[in-house]
C-alpha positions as CSV (number, residue, x, y, z in Angstrom):
1,M,13.1,17.4,-49.1
2,L,9.6,16.1,-50.0
3,G,10.4,12.7,-48.2
4,N,11.7,14.6,-45.2
5,Q,8.3,16.4,-44.9
6,Y,6.5,13.1,-44.5
7,V,9.2,11.7,-42.1
8,E,8.7,14.7,-39.9
9,A,4.9,14.4,-40.2
10,Y,5.1,10.8,-39.0
11,H,7.3,11.8,-36.0
12,R,4.7,14.5,-35.1
13,L,1.9,12.0,-35.4
14,T,3.8,9.5,-33.2
15,K,4.4,12.1,-30.6
16,E,0.7,13.1,-30.5
17,A,-0.4,9.4,-30.2
18,N,2.1,8.8,-27.4
19,D,1.2,12.0,-25.6
20,A,-2.5,11.1,-25.8
21,G,-1.8,7.7,-24.1
22,L,-2.9,5.7,-27.2
23,M,0.0,3.3,-27.0
24,R,-0.9,2.3,-23.4
25,R,-1.8,-1.4,-22.8
26,R,-5.5,-2.2,-22.2
27,Y,-5.2,-5.0,-19.7
28,G,-8.8,-5.1,-18.8
29,F,-9.9,-5.6,-22.4
30,Y,-7.5,-8.5,-23.0
31,W,-7.9,-10.2,-19.7
32,T,-11.7,-10.2,-20.4
33,M,-11.4,-11.4,-24.1
34,M,-8.9,-14.2,-23.6
35,P,-10.8,-16.1,-20.9
36,L,-14.1,-15.3,-22.6
37,W,-13.2,-16.9,-25.9
38,A,-11.4,-19.8,-24.3
39,L,-14.5,-20.6,-22.2
40,A,-16.6,-20.3,-25.3
41,A,-14.5,-22.9,-27.1
42,A,-14.6,-25.2,-24.2
43,G,-18.3,-24.8,-23.9
44,I,-18.8,-25.7,-27.6
45,L,-16.7,-28.8,-27.3
46,A,-18.7,-29.8,-24.2
47,G,-21.8,-29.3,-26.3
48,V,-20.4,-31.6,-28.9
49,V,-20.3,-34.4,-26.3
50,L,-23.8,-33.6,-25.0
51,L,-25.4,-33.3,-28.4
52,G,-24.2,-36.6,-29.7
53,D,-24.9,-38.3,-33.0
54,T,-26.8,-35.6,-35.0
55,W,-26.2,-33.3,-37.9
56,W,-27.0,-30.4,-35.7
57,Q,-23.4,-30.7,-34.7
58,L,-22.6,-28.7,-37.8
59,V,-24.1,-25.6,-36.1
60,L,-21.6,-26.1,-33.3
61,A,-18.9,-26.5,-35.9
62,A,-19.7,-23.2,-37.4
63,L,-19.8,-21.5,-34.0
64,L,-16.4,-23.0,-33.2
65,G,-15.0,-21.6,-36.4
66,V,-16.2,-18.1,-35.2
67,V,-14.6,-18.6,-31.8
68,M,-11.4,-19.8,-33.3
69,S,-11.2,-16.7,-35.5
70,Q,-11.7,-14.5,-32.5
71,L,-8.9,-16.3,-30.7
72,A,-6.7,-15.9,-33.8
73,F,-7.2,-12.1,-33.6
74,L,-6.0,-12.2,-30.0
75,G,-2.9,-14.2,-31.1
76,H,-2.3,-11.6,-33.8
77,E,-2.5,-8.8,-31.3
78,A,-0.1,-10.6,-28.9
79,A,2.4,-11.1,-31.8
80,H,2.3,-7.3,-32.3
81,Q,3.2,-6.7,-28.6
82,Q,-0.2,-5.1,-27.9
83,I,-1.3,-7.1,-24.8
84,F,1.6,-7.1,-22.3
85,A,4.6,-4.8,-21.6
86,S,6.9,-7.9,-21.7
87,Q,8.0,-9.0,-25.1
88,S,8.4,-12.5,-23.9
89,W,4.9,-12.6,-22.5
90,N,3.5,-11.4,-25.7
91,E,5.5,-13.8,-27.8
92,W,4.6,-16.9,-25.8
93,T,0.9,-15.8,-25.5
94,A,0.8,-15.6,-29.3
95,R,2.7,-18.9,-29.7
96,I,0.2,-20.7,-27.4
97,I,-2.9,-19.2,-29.1
98,V,-1.6,-19.6,-32.6
99,G,0.0,-23.1,-32.1
100,L,-1.9,-24.8,-29.3
101,V,-5.3,-23.3,-29.8
102,N,-5.5,-22.6,-33.6
103,G,-3.1,-25.4,-34.7
104,L,-0.9,-23.1,-36.8
105,S,2.8,-22.4,-36.9
106,Y,3.6,-19.1,-35.0
107,G,7.1,-18.9,-36.5
108,W,5.8,-19.3,-40.1
109,W,3.0,-16.8,-39.6
110,V,5.0,-14.1,-37.8
111,D,7.8,-14.1,-40.4
112,K,5.3,-13.8,-43.3
113,H,3.2,-11.2,-41.5
114,G,6.3,-9.2,-40.5
115,R,7.4,-9.0,-44.1
116,H,4.0,-7.8,-45.1
117,H,4.0,-5.0,-42.6
118,A,7.4,-3.8,-43.7
119,N,6.5,-3.6,-47.4
120,P,2.7,-3.8,-47.9
121,N,1.8,-4.3,-51.6
122,K,5.4,-4.2,-52.7
123,E,6.2,-6.7,-55.5
124,R,8.8,-9.4,-54.5
125,E,8.8,-8.0,-50.9
126,D,5.2,-8.5,-49.6
127,P,4.4,-12.3,-49.4
128,D,0.7,-11.4,-49.5
129,V,0.9,-10.4,-53.1
130,E,2.5,-13.6,-54.2
131,S,0.1,-16.5,-54.8
132,T,0.0,-19.6,-56.9
133,V,-3.8,-19.4,-57.1
134,L,-4.5,-15.7,-57.8
135,S,-2.8,-13.0,-59.7
136,F,-2.5,-9.8,-57.6
137,T,-0.4,-7.8,-60.1
138,P,-0.2,-7.5,-63.9
139,D,3.3,-8.9,-63.7
140,S,2.1,-12.1,-62.0
141,T,-0.6,-12.5,-64.6
142,D,2.0,-12.2,-67.4
143,R,3.9,-15.2,-65.9
144,R,0.8,-17.4,-66.2
145,T,0.2,-19.6,-69.2
146,G,-2.5,-22.0,-70.4
147,L,-5.4,-22.8,-68.1
148,A,-4.0,-20.7,-65.3
149,A,-4.0,-17.6,-67.5
150,R,-7.5,-18.3,-68.7
151,L,-8.8,-18.8,-65.2
152,A,-7.1,-15.5,-64.1
153,R,-9.6,-13.6,-66.3
154,Y,-12.4,-14.5,-63.9
155,Q,-10.5,-14.8,-60.7
156,G,-12.5,-12.0,-59.0
157,Y,-15.6,-14.1,-59.2
158,Y,-14.2,-17.1,-57.4
159,F,-12.2,-15.1,-54.8
160,L,-14.9,-15.3,-52.1
161,P,-15.5,-19.1,-52.5
162,L,-11.7,-19.6,-52.3
163,L,-11.7,-18.0,-48.8
164,L,-13.5,-21.2,-47.6
165,F,-10.3,-23.1,-48.2
166,E,-8.0,-20.5,-46.5
167,G,-8.1,-22.3,-43.2
168,F,-7.0,-25.6,-44.8
169,S,-4.2,-23.7,-46.6
170,L,-3.0,-22.2,-43.4
171,H,-2.8,-25.6,-41.7
172,V,-1.0,-27.2,-44.6
173,S,1.6,-24.3,-44.8
174,S,2.1,-24.5,-41.1
175,V,2.8,-28.2,-41.0
176,R,5.0,-28.1,-44.0
177,T,7.1,-25.3,-42.5
178,I,7.6,-26.8,-39.0
179,L,8.5,-30.2,-40.5
180,T,10.7,-29.2,-43.5
181,G,11.4,-25.4,-43.2
182,R,14.9,-24.1,-42.5
183,D,15.9,-22.3,-39.4
184,V,12.5,-22.6,-37.7
185,A,12.7,-21.1,-34.2
186,H,11.4,-23.3,-31.4
187,R,10.8,-26.1,-34.0
188,W,10.1,-28.8,-31.4
189,T,7.8,-26.5,-29.4
190,E,5.8,-25.8,-32.6
191,I,5.7,-29.5,-33.5
192,V,4.4,-30.3,-30.0
193,F,1.8,-27.5,-29.9
194,V,0.5,-28.1,-33.4
195,G,0.6,-31.8,-33.0
196,I,-1.4,-31.8,-29.7
197,R,-3.9,-29.4,-31.3
198,V,-4.4,-31.2,-34.6
199,V,-4.1,-34.8,-33.4
200,G,-6.0,-34.2,-30.1
201,Y,-8.8,-32.3,-31.9
202,L,-9.3,-35.0,-34.6
203,A,-9.1,-37.8,-32.0
204,F,-11.8,-36.1,-29.8
205,L,-14.2,-35.7,-32.7
206,F,-13.7,-39.1,-34.2
207,V,-14.3,-40.7,-30.7
208,V,-17.4,-38.7,-30.0
209,L,-19.0,-38.7,-33.4
210,P,-19.4,-41.2,-36.3
211,P,-16.6,-40.8,-38.9
212,G,-18.8,-39.0,-41.5
213,K,-20.1,-36.5,-39.0
214,A,-16.7,-35.9,-37.5
215,A,-15.2,-35.2,-41.0
216,A,-18.1,-32.9,-41.8
217,F,-17.6,-31.1,-38.4
218,V,-13.9,-30.5,-39.2
219,A,-14.7,-29.3,-42.8
220,V,-17.3,-26.8,-41.6
221,Q,-15.2,-25.5,-38.7
222,V,-12.1,-25.0,-40.7
223,A,-14.0,-23.5,-43.6
224,V,-15.7,-20.9,-41.4
225,F,-12.5,-20.2,-39.6
226,G,-10.6,-19.6,-42.9
227,F,-13.4,-17.6,-44.4
228,L,-13.6,-15.2,-41.4
229,L,-9.8,-14.8,-41.2
230,G,-9.5,-14.3,-45.0
231,G,-12.5,-12.0,-45.0
232,A,-10.9,-9.9,-42.2
233,F,-7.4,-9.6,-43.8
234,S,-8.2,-9.4,-47.5
235,P,-10.3,-6.1,-47.6
236,N,-7.4,-4.2,-46.3
237,H,-4.9,-4.2,-49.2
238,I,-6.2,-6.0,-52.3
239,G,-7.1,-3.5,-54.9
240,M,-5.0,-0.8,-53.3
241,P,-1.9,0.4,-55.2
242,T,1.1,-1.9,-55.6
243,V,4.6,-0.7,-56.3
244,P,7.7,-2.2,-57.9
245,H,10.2,-3.9,-55.6
246,D,12.8,-1.1,-56.0
247,A,10.4,1.8,-55.1
248,D,11.6,3.9,-52.2
249,I,8.7,5.4,-50.3
250,D,8.7,7.0,-46.8
251,F,7.0,5.0,-44.0
252,L,4.0,7.2,-43.6
253,R,2.9,7.2,-47.3
254,R,3.9,3.6,-47.7
255,Q,1.5,2.4,-45.1
256,V,-1.4,4.8,-45.8
257,H,-1.4,4.6,-49.6
258,M,-1.4,0.8,-49.6
259,S,-4.0,0.2,-46.9
260,R,-7.8,0.5,-46.8
261,N,-10.0,1.0,-43.8
262,V,-13.5,-0.5,-43.6
263,R,-16.4,1.1,-41.8
264,G,-19.5,-0.6,-40.6
265,G,-20.0,-0.4,-36.9
266,P,-20.1,-3.1,-34.2
267,V,-20.8,-6.0,-36.6
268,V,-17.8,-5.2,-38.8
269,H,-15.7,-4.6,-35.7
270,F,-16.6,-8.0,-34.4
271,L,-16.0,-9.8,-37.7
272,M,-12.7,-8.1,-38.4
273,G,-11.3,-8.1,-34.9
274,G,-10.3,-4.4,-35.1
275,L,-8.5,-4.9,-38.4
276,E,-11.0,-2.5,-40.1
277,Y,-8.7,0.2,-38.8
278,Q,-6.0,-1.1,-41.1
279,V,-4.3,2.2,-41.8
280,E,-3.9,2.9,-38.1
281,H,-2.8,-0.7,-37.4
282,H,0.0,-0.4,-40.0
283,L,1.2,2.9,-38.7
284,F,1.1,1.9,-35.1
285,P,1.1,-2.0,-34.9
286,M,1.6,-1.9,-31.2
287,A,-1.6,0.1,-30.5
288,P,-4.1,-2.0,-28.7
289,R,-7.4,-2.7,-30.5
290,P,-9.6,-0.5,-28.2
291,N,-7.4,2.5,-28.8
292,L,-7.6,2.4,-32.6
293,P,-10.7,4.6,-33.0
294,A,-8.9,7.4,-31.2
295,V,-5.8,6.8,-33.2
296,Q,-7.9,7.1,-36.4
297,R,-8.9,10.6,-35.6
298,L,-5.3,11.7,-35.3
299,V,-4.3,9.9,-38.5
300,R,-7.1,11.3,-40.5
301,S,-6.2,14.8,-39.4
302,H,-2.5,14.4,-40.3
303,C,-3.3,12.8,-43.7
304,A,-5.6,15.7,-44.5
305,G,-3.0,18.2,-43.4
306,N,-0.2,16.6,-45.5
307,G,-2.3,15.9,-48.7
308,I,-2.1,12.1,-48.2
309,P,-5.2,10.2,-49.6
310,Y,-6.9,8.2,-46.8
311,T,-9.1,5.3,-48.1
312,E,-12.1,4.1,-46.2
313,T,-15.2,2.2,-47.5
314,S,-17.9,-0.2,-46.5
315,L,-17.3,-4.0,-46.3
316,P,-19.5,-4.6,-49.4
317,G,-17.7,-1.8,-51.2
318,A,-14.3,-3.2,-50.3
319,F,-15.2,-6.6,-51.8
320,R,-16.7,-5.0,-54.9
321,T,-13.4,-3.3,-55.4
322,I,-11.5,-6.5,-54.8
323,I,-13.5,-8.5,-57.3
324,A,-13.3,-5.8,-60.0
325,Y,-9.6,-5.3,-59.4
326,L,-8.8,-9.0,-59.6
327,N,-10.7,-9.5,-62.8
328,Q,-9.0,-6.4,-64.2
329,V,-5.6,-7.7,-63.3
330,G,-6.5,-11.1,-64.7
331,L,-7.3,-9.5,-68.0
332,R,-3.8,-8.1,-68.1
333,N,-5.0,-4.5,-67.9
334,R,-1.7,-2.7,-67.7
335,D,-3.1,0.4,-66.0
336,P,-5.3,-0.7,-63.1
337,Y,-3.7,1.9,-60.8
338,T,-5.3,5.2,-60.0
339,C,-2.9,6.5,-57.4
340,P,-0.6,9.3,-58.8
341,L,2.3,8.1,-56.7
342,V,2.1,4.6,-58.2
343,R,1.7,6.0,-61.8
344,R,4.9,8.0,-61.1
345,Y,6.8,4.8,-60.2
346,R,5.3,2.8,-63.0
347,G,5.8,5.5,-65.6
């Protein structure tokens, strides 16, 4: 009966959001953002040609990393069917942005991200809590031995520097998947898109710039891109409760308990591409970015009315929690969970 209460609460919440028009597409916003960031990228590449042989190119590299992260957010929104009414238009917009613009595998990413949305912070189900570098749960720490186990004790302190390598990791995983993965949808389309983006981008830079500056440009651009993407996605779930793979939790509590919102105004909104409304995004993944503040007001009210904890903090506060949590897990602390629901499942 308790589970039915939350199922009914989510149905009421969904009806209110739909009745308020919060699922409607925001064509003006997206038709402004997509050309704007595409032109910004083209302008920066033109600037690379005009600026020539100088280390000031690294400023343009960092700016290009920022632009690429903003385009990636748009690809993320298209993959969630937020931009167009047509599923096909959304899918191919996402495929073009992710593959041809960002140089990543859309198929690999959408499969991974879809499994995360279905079971956030659920062991063996959420791919985002599985890592060969970091331990996100005590169970994963227990499986580590030797140097990996010793390093895990301090993993919180090197979490932020590791984000600088996230972009390189995304590219490597994408290429590996489209070349060797099983059952890759539109494999040849992905190979062509990613191939054009990666080979064409490198060829352009190494023709325009000396080899050392071209390599440095790539390193800075990809590092900034990865840091911004990792910095936008990681505050939302790391350090929130995790549950065993066999836990059965209704959709409303599953998404709210495991997600953290981040407040901070226009700067945070820009850096996180709307993902600071993570609770609302997980409950309504098709809600367009401009509608999320209004969705938040409904969700907060429903959570308060149903006794569901709603977590929101500042961006520095989120990272302090992440660092403390990762170090705690790395030290094999067997009780890093404060959520009563999780304590119930973990005994």
